C-alpha positions as a Markdown table, in Angstrom:
| # | Residue | x | y | z |
|---|---|---|---|---|
| 1 | Unk | -18.1 | 38.3 | -8.5 |
| 2 | Unk | -14.9 | 36.4 | -10.3 |
| 3 | Unk | -14.5 | 32.8 | -8.8 |
| 4 | Unk | -11.0 | 31.4 | -8.0 |
| 5 | Unk | -12.6 | 28.1 | -8.3 |
| 6 | Unk | -10.7 | 26.4 | -10.9 |
| 7 | Unk | -12.7 | 25.1 | -13.9 |
| 8 | Unk | -16.7 | 25.4 | -13.0 |
| 9 | Unk | -18.1 | 23.7 | -15.0 |
| 10 | Unk | -20.7 | 24.6 | -18.4 |
| 11 | Unk | -23.2 | 22.2 | -16.8 |
| 12 | Unk | -22.9 | 24.0 | -13.2 |
| 13 | Unk | -23.2 | 26.9 | -14.2 |
| 14 | Unk | -26.4 | 26.6 | -16.3 |
| 15 | Unk | -27.9 | 25.0 | -14.0 |
| 16 | Unk | -27.0 | 27.9 | -11.4 |
| 17 | Unk | -28.2 | 30.2 | -13.8 |
| 18 | Unk | -31.8 | 28.1 | -14.3 |
| 19 | Unk | -32.0 | 27.5 | -10.8 |
| 20 | Unk | -30.6 | 31.3 | -9.4 |
| 21 | Unk | -28.1 | 30.1 | -7.1 |
| 22 | Unk | -25.0 | 31.6 | -8.8 |
| 23 | Unk | -24.4 | 34.1 | -5.9 |
| 24 | Unk | -24.6 | 31.6 | -3.7 |
| 25 | Unk | -22.3 | 29.4 | -5.7 |
| 26 | Unk | -19.6 | 32.0 | -5.8 |
| 27 | Unk | -19.9 | 33.0 | -2.3 |
| 28 | Unk | -18.8 | 28.5 | -1.9 |
| 29 | Unk | -16.3 | 29.0 | -4.6 |
| 30 | Unk | -14.3 | 32.1 | -3.0 |
| 31 | Unk | -14.3 | 30.4 | 0.8 |
| 32 | Unk | -15.2 | 27.1 | 0.4 |
| 33 | Unk | -13.1 | 25.7 | -2.4 |
| 34 | Unk | -9.0 | 25.8 | -2.2 |
| 35 | Unk | -6.8 | 24.6 | -5.1 |
| 36 | Unk | -4.4 | 22.8 | -2.4 |
| 37 | Unk | -4.9 | 21.2 | 0.8 |
| 38 | Unk | -5.3 | 23.8 | 3.8 |
| 39 | Unk | -3.5 | 22.7 | 7.0 |
| 40 | Unk | -6.9 | 21.8 | 8.7 |
| 41 | Unk | -7.8 | 19.4 | 6.1 |
| 42 | Unk | -3.9 | 18.3 | 6.5 |
| 43 | Unk | -4.6 | 16.9 | 10.0 |
| 44 | Unk | -8.5 | 15.9 | 8.8 |
| 45 | Unk | -6.7 | 13.2 | 6.5 |
| 46 | Unk | -4.3 | 12.2 | 9.1 |
| 47 | Unk | -6.8 | 11.4 | 11.3 |
| 48 | Unk | -9.3 | 9.3 | 8.7 |
| 49 | Unk | -9.7 | 5.9 | 8.4 |
| 50 | Unk | -11.4 | 5.2 | 5.3 |
| 51 | Unk | -12.1 | 6.9 | 2.1 |
| 52 | Unk | -14.6 | 6.7 | -1.0 |
| 53 | Unk | -13.1 | 6.9 | -4.2 |
| 54 | Unk | -14.5 | 7.7 | -7.5 |
| 55 | Unk | -12.9 | 6.9 | -10.7 |
| 56 | Unk | -14.0 | 6.3 | -14.6 |
| 57 | Unk | -12.8 | 5.4 | -17.4 |
| 58 | Unk | -11.5 | 6.7 | -20.9 |
| 59 | Unk | -15.4 | 6.5 | -22.0 |
| 60 | Unk | -16.7 | 8.6 | -18.9 |
| 61 | Unk | -17.7 | 4.8 | -17.4 |
| 62 | Unk | -18.1 | 5.2 | -14.1 |
| 63 | Unk | -16.9 | 3.3 | -10.6 |
| 64 | Unk | -17.2 | 3.8 | -6.7 |
| 65 | Unk | -14.9 | 2.3 | -4.5 |
| 66 | Unk | -13.9 | 2.6 | -0.7 |
| 67 | Unk | -10.3 | 2.2 | 0.6 |
| 68 | Unk | -10.0 | 1.5 | 4.4 |
| 69 | Unk | -6.8 | 1.2 | 6.4 |
| 70 | Unk | -5.5 | 2.2 | 9.7 |
| 71 | Unk | -5.7 | 6.7 | 10.4 |
| 72 | Unk | -3.2 | 8.1 | 8.1 |
| 73 | Unk | -3.2 | 5.2 | 5.6 |
| 74 | Unk | -3.6 | 7.9 | 3.0 |
| 75 | Unk | -0.2 | 10.0 | 3.0 |
| 76 | Unk | -0.6 | 13.3 | 2.4 |
| 77 | Unk | 3.0 | 13.9 | 0.6 |
| 78 | Unk | 2.6 | 18.0 | 0.5 |
| 79 | Unk | -0.3 | 20.4 | 0.6 |
| 80 | Unk | -0.7 | 18.9 | -3.5 |
| 81 | Unk | 0.0 | 15.8 | -3.5 |
| 82 | Unk | -1.8 | 12.3 | -1.8 |
| 83 | Unk | -0.5 | 8.9 | -2.2 |
| 84 | Unk | -1.9 | 5.6 | -0.6 |
| 85 | Unk | -1.2 | 2.1 | -1.4 |
| 86 | Unk | -3.0 | -0.8 | -3.6 |
| 87 | Unk | -2.5 | -4.4 | -2.2 |
| 88 | Unk | -3.5 | -7.6 | -3.7 |
| 89 | Unk | -7.2 | -8.1 | -4.3 |
| 90 | Unk | -9.9 | -9.5 | -6.3 |
| 91 | Unk | -7.6 | -9.7 | -9.3 |
| 92 | Unk | -10.3 | -7.1 | -11.2 |
| 93 | Unk | -8.2 | -3.4 | -10.7 |
| 94 | Unk | -12.1 | -1.4 | -11.5 |
| 95 | Unk | -10.1 | 1.5 | -10.0 |
| 96 | Unk | -6.3 | 0.8 | -11.0 |
| 97 | Unk | -7.7 | 0.4 | -14.2 |
| 98 | Unk | -10.0 | 3.1 | -15.2 |
| 99 | Unk | -6.9 | 5.4 | -13.4 |
| 100 | Unk | -4.4 | 4.0 | -16.6 |
| 101 | Unk | -6.8 | 5.1 | -19.0 |
| 102 | Unk | -8.1 | 8.4 | -17.5 |
| 103 | Unk | -6.3 | 10.0 | -14.3 |
| 104 | Unk | -9.4 | 12.0 | -13.7 |
| 105 | Unk | -10.1 | 10.6 | -9.9 |
| 106 | Unk | -12.4 | 12.3 | -6.6 |
| 107 | Unk | -11.9 | 11.2 | -2.9 |
| 108 | Unk | -14.7 | 11.5 | -0.1 |
| 109 | Unk | -13.4 | 11.4 | 3.1 |
| 110 | Unk | -16.2 | 11.4 | 5.9 |
| 111 | Unk | -16.1 | 11.9 | 9.7 |
| 112 | Unk | -19.0 | 10.1 | 10.9 |
| 113 | Unk | -17.8 | 10.3 | 14.8 |
| 114 | Unk | -16.6 | 13.7 | 16.2 |
| 115 | Unk | -17.5 | 16.3 | 14.4 |
| 116 | Unk | -19.5 | 14.5 | 11.1 |
| 117 | Unk | -18.7 | 16.6 | 8.7 |
| 118 | Unk | -16.7 | 15.5 | 5.3 |
| 119 | Unk | -13.8 | 16.0 | 2.8 |
| 120 | Unk | -13.8 | 16.3 | -1.4 |
| 121 | Unk | -10.4 | 16.0 | -2.9 |
| 122 | Unk | -10.3 | 16.2 | -6.7 |
| 123 | Unk | -7.5 | 15.4 | -8.9 |
| 124 | Unk | -5.3 | 13.4 | -11.4 |
| 125 | Unk | -3.8 | 10.3 | -9.8 |
| 126 | Unk | -1.0 | 8.2 | -11.6 |
| 127 | Unk | 0.2 | 4.6 | -10.8 |
| 128 | Unk | 3.3 | 4.3 | -9.2 |
| 129 | Unk | 6.0 | 0.7 | -8.3 |
| 130 | Unk | 6.7 | 0.6 | -4.8 |
| 131 | Unk | 10.4 | 1.2 | -5.6 |
| 132 | Unk | 9.9 | 4.4 | -7.2 |
| 133 | Unk | 11.6 | 7.3 | -6.0 |
| 134 | Unk | 8.4 | 9.4 | -5.6 |
| 135 | Unk | 7.4 | 6.6 | -3.0 |
| 136 | Unk | 10.5 | 4.9 | -1.8 |
| 137 | Unk | 12.0 | 8.1 | -0.6 |
| 138 | Unk | 8.6 | 10.0 | 0.5 |
| 139 | Unk | 7.8 | 10.3 | 4.3 |
| 140 | Unk | 5.0 | 7.4 | 4.4 |
| 141 | Unk | 4.7 | 7.5 | 8.2 |
| 142 | Unk | 1.3 | 4.3 | 8.4 |
| 143 | Unk | 2.2 | 0.9 | 7.4 |
| 144 | Unk | -1.6 | 0.0 | 6.3 |
| 145 | Unk | -1.3 | -3.9 | 5.9 |
| 146 | Unk | 1.7 | -5.1 | 8.3 |
| 147 | Unk | 3.1 | -8.4 | 6.7 |
| 148 | Unk | 2.0 | -7.4 | 3.6 |
| 149 | Unk | 3.6 | -5.5 | 0.5 |
| 150 | Unk | 2.0 | -2.8 | -2.2 |
| 151 | Unk | 1.8 | -3.7 | -5.8 |
| 152 | Unk | 1.1 | -0.1 | -6.5 |
| 153 | Unk | 0.7 | 3.3 | -4.6 |
| 154 | Unk | -1.8 | 5.5 | -6.2 |
| 155 | Unk | 0.2 | 8.9 | -6.0 |
| 156 | Unk | -2.3 | 11.9 | -6.6 |
| 157 | Unk | -2.3 | 15.4 | -7.5 |
| 158 | Unk | -4.9 | 17.8 | -5.6 |
| 159 | Unk | -6.7 | 20.4 | -8.4 |
| 160 | Unk | -9.3 | 21.8 | -5.7 |
| 161 | Unk | -10.6 | 20.2 | -1.9 |
| 162 | Unk | -13.9 | 21.7 | -0.4 |
| 163 | Unk | -16.2 | 20.9 | 2.6 |
| 164 | Unk | -18.6 | 18.5 | 2.7 |
| 165 | Unk | -21.6 | 20.0 | 5.5 |
| 166 | Unk | -22.3 | 17.8 | 8.5 |
| 167 | Unk | -25.7 | 18.6 | 7.0 |
| 168 | Unk | -27.6 | 14.5 | 6.5 |
| 169 | Unk | -24.4 | 13.1 | 7.5 |
| 170 | Unk | -25.0 | 10.2 | 10.0 |
| 171 | Unk | -23.3 | 9.3 | 13.6 |
| 172 | Unk | -21.8 | 6.1 | 13.8 |
| 173 | Unk | -19.5 | 4.8 | 17.2 |
| 174 | Unk | -16.5 | 2.7 | 16.0 |
| 175 | Unk | -17.1 | -0.4 | 16.9 |
| 176 | Unk | -15.1 | -4.4 | 17.4 |
| 177 | Unk | -16.0 | -6.4 | 14.3 |
| 178 | Unk | -18.1 | -9.1 | 15.9 |
| 179 | Unk | -17.0 | -12.5 | 15.6 |
| 180 | Unk | -18.8 | -14.4 | 12.4 |
| 181 | Unk | -21.3 | -17.4 | 13.6 |
| 182 | Unk | -20.3 | -19.8 | 10.8 |
| 183 | Unk | -23.8 | -21.3 | 11.7 |
| 184 | Unk | -25.8 | -18.1 | 10.6 |
| 185 | Unk | -27.5 | -18.2 | 7.7 |
| 186 | Unk | -24.6 | -15.8 | 5.7 |
| 187 | Unk | -23.2 | -17.0 | 2.0 |
| 188 | Unk | -19.5 | -15.7 | 2.3 |
| 189 | Unk | -18.3 | -13.2 | 0.4 |
| 190 | Unk | -18.1 | -14.2 | -3.6 |
| 191 | Unk | -21.5 | -15.6 | -3.2 |
| 192 | Unk | -22.9 | -12.9 | -1.4 |
| 193 | Unk | -25.0 | -11.3 | -4.4 |
| 194 | Unk | -24.6 | -14.2 | -6.5 |
| 195 | Unk | -28.4 | -16.1 | -7.6 |
| 196 | Unk | -28.7 | -18.8 | -5.5 |
| 197 | Unk | -29.0 | -22.3 | -8.2 |
| 198 | Unk | -32.7 | -22.9 | -9.3 |
| 199 | Unk | -33.1 | -26.2 | -6.5 |
| 200 | Unk | -32.2 | -23.9 | -3.9 |
| 201 | Unk | -34.9 | -21.8 | -4.9 |
| 202 | Unk | -37.9 | -24.4 | -5.1 |
| 203 | Unk | -40.8 | -23.7 | -7.2 |
| 204 | Unk | -40.6 | -20.2 | -6.4 |
| 205 | Unk | -42.4 | -17.6 | -8.5 |
| 206 | Unk | -45.8 | -19.4 | -8.5 |
| 207 | Unk | -47.5 | -16.2 | -7.5 |
| 208 | Unk | -46.1 | -13.4 | -10.1 |
| 209 | Unk | -43.3 | -12.5 | -6.9 |
| 210 | Unk | -39.6 | -12.7 | -6.5 |
| 211 | Unk | -38.3 | -16.2 | -4.9 |
| 212 | Unk | -37.2 | -16.0 | -1.8 |
| 213 | Unk | -33.9 | -16.8 | -1.3 |
| 214 | Unk | -33.9 | -19.1 | 1.6 |
| 215 | Unk | -29.7 | -18.8 | 2.5 |
| 216 | Unk | -31.0 | -15.3 | 4.5 |
| 217 | Unk | -33.8 | -14.8 | 7.3 |
| 218 | Unk | -36.5 | -12.9 | 6.4 |
């Protein structure tokens, strides 16, 4: 059977042969893997308010990230092209920096609430200024951050798109974000994963165990 999948990697093929899954894999490639976005995929992306993003630098060192906005903040420009805005953040530019070195990206859209299904979109990305004609003259229907201007746009050419099956996808219900109790023991974001000062931990490790961080309730 000939697969229309663009380039099954040598690693995929080797493991399929080793584990005897080549026939199942070819069936998946033939039915589920598409070189462009199908109409149901376009509709699905327009309903999504978040996406998981994977990038890697020129040496292959990976980074995973998360983007969110109102439904449709990732815009389908046509069946081979997506775009989403990048706003001012912590200044690290991890994802965009990787794209500047290595254009290969992977996106995973997940519906946790209604149909419990996901969509993988793999392709190559470029970084565009907001004034670039490919953005300035495109039909961008969603203002994903009213009052803020994107620093740049990520412009993605689709190479393949395919389903992520519903098995093991948890059910999540959308809810308004609760008002934070400022008196609660919760470090601010910039300190959340930073080790606390030694004097805050006190004597700490007396019995060979890691000291408890008193900023968090047990």
